[in-house]
N, C-alpha and C positions, 0 to 999 in steps of 0.2 A: 816212267810214271806207273806203269802196270805193276811192277815189282814193289813199288812203294805202297800201293793200296793193298796188295796181297799180304803185306806184313801188318796191316791194321786189323783191329778186331771188327767183327761184323757190326757190333753196336756202334762203333766209331764211324764206320762208313754210312750206316743208316742215318745216324744223327747229322752227318755232314750234308746229307741230301735234303734235309727238312726245309719246307718253305720258310722264307724269311732269312735264310742263311746266305752269305755272300755267294757261295758256290752251290746253291740249291739245285735240285733236279728240275730242269726246265725242258718242257716238252711242247711241241707244236700241236694244235688240235688234231692233226692227222697222225700223230703218234711219233713223229721224228724227235729224237732226243737231241737237244741243242746244248745241254750242259749236264755232265754226269755219266757220259758213255763208259769211261773206264771203270768207275765205281760200280755201275750196273753190271758190267761184265764180270767183275770179281764176285759180286753178290750172286749172280746166276751160277757161277762156278761152285759156289757154296750151297746151292740149292734153295736160295731165298726166292720167294714169289715176289718178284719186283713189280708186278702189276698191281700190287696192293699198297705200294708206297705212295705217300702224298706227294704231289708235284705242283710246280708253278707252271701254269699254262701261259705260253707266250704267243702273241699274234703272229 
C-alpha cells in the first residue's frame, strides 16, 4: 500500500484525506490517527505540513 501512495501526486493524496470522503483523515481527540496513516507518512516524506490538513474527529 505504501508504494501505491508514493506513486500518487501530492494533490491526489491531500484530496483523498478531505472530510466527507469515504477514506477521510480520521483522528481521535488525543491525536491518534485512525484512518490515513499511510497517506500521512507519504505526505510527511514530501515535506507537507500534515498538521494543517482538515480532519474528521472520531470519538
